[in-house]
C-alpha positions in Angstrom: 0.0 0.0 0.0 2.8 2.4 0.9 4.5 1.8 -2.6 1.3 2.7 -4.4 0.9 5.9 -2.3 4.5 6.8 -3.0 4.1 6.3 -6.7 1.0 8.6 -6.8 2.8 11.3 -4.8 5.8 11.1 -7.2 3.6 11.3 -10.3 1.6 14.2 -8.9 4.5 16.4 -7.7 7.8 15.3 -9.1 7.5 13.4 -12.4 5.2 15.7 -14.4 6.7 18.2 -16.7 5.8 21.8 -16.2 6.1 24.0 -19.3 5.9 27.8 -19.3 6.2 29.7 -22.6 7.0 33.4 -22.9 6.3 34.3 -26.5 8.5 32.5 -28.9 11.8 33.6 -27.2 11.8 31.7 -23.8 10.6 28.4 -22.5 10.9 27.2 -18.9 10.7 23.5 -18.1 10.2 22.1 -14.6 11.4 18.6 -13.7 13.8 18.3 -16.6 15.7 15.1 -15.9 18.1 14.8 -18.8 19.2 16.6 -22.0 19.0 14.0 -24.8 20.2 16.2 -27.7 21.4 19.8 -27.7 22.2 22.0 -30.7 21.3 25.6 -31.8 18.3 24.3 -33.8 17.0 21.3 -31.8 16.9 20.4 -28.1 15.4 17.1 -26.9 14.8 16.8 -23.2 13.6 14.1 -20.9 11.0 15.6 -18.5 9.0 13.3 -16.4 7.1 10.9 -18.6 7.6 13.1 -21.7 10.3 13.6 -24.3 10.1 17.2 -25.4 11.6 18.3 -28.7 12.1 22.1 -29.2 12.9 23.3 -32.7 14.1 26.8 -33.5 17.1 29.0 -34.1 19.9 30.1 -31.8 18.6 27.9 -29.0 20.5 28.0 -25.7 20.0 26.2 -22.4 20.4 28.0 -19.0 20.0 27.1 -15.3 20.0 23.3 -15.7 21.2 22.7 -12.1 18.0 24.0 -10.6 16.0 20.9 -11.5 14.5 22.7 -14.4 15.7 24.3 -17.6 15.4 27.6 -19.3 15.6 27.6 -23.1 16.1 30.9 -24.9 16.2 31.6 -28.6 13.7 31.8 -31.5 11.4 28.9 -30.8 9.4 27.7 -33.8 8.0 24.3 -32.8 7.5 22.2 -29.6 6.7 18.5 -29.9 5.6 16.3 -26.9 6.3 12.6 -27.1 5.4 10.0 -24.4 8.5 8.1 -23.2 8.3 4.4 -23.0 8.1 3.0 -19.4 11.3 1.6 -18.0 
C-alpha cells in the first residue's frame, strides 16, 4: 500500500513536466531530468514521462542545475512525445 501511495505522490508532484512559454523567445521547463540532444536548432529533453523536442534558431539552455531548464532563442515548434516506461 505504501508503494502505491509513494508512486502517486511522485507522479503528482515530481514526475510531471511543467512548461511555461513566454512568447517565442523563452521556454521554462520544470522537472527536466536529462538533455538528450542539444544544438542551436534542436533540443530534446527528458522531462517526467515526456520527451520534449524544441525546434528553433539560436537555442541556448540555461539554469540546468535547478531541477528545471530555461531555453532561450527563437522557438518555432514544440513536440511532446510520451516516453516508454522503464
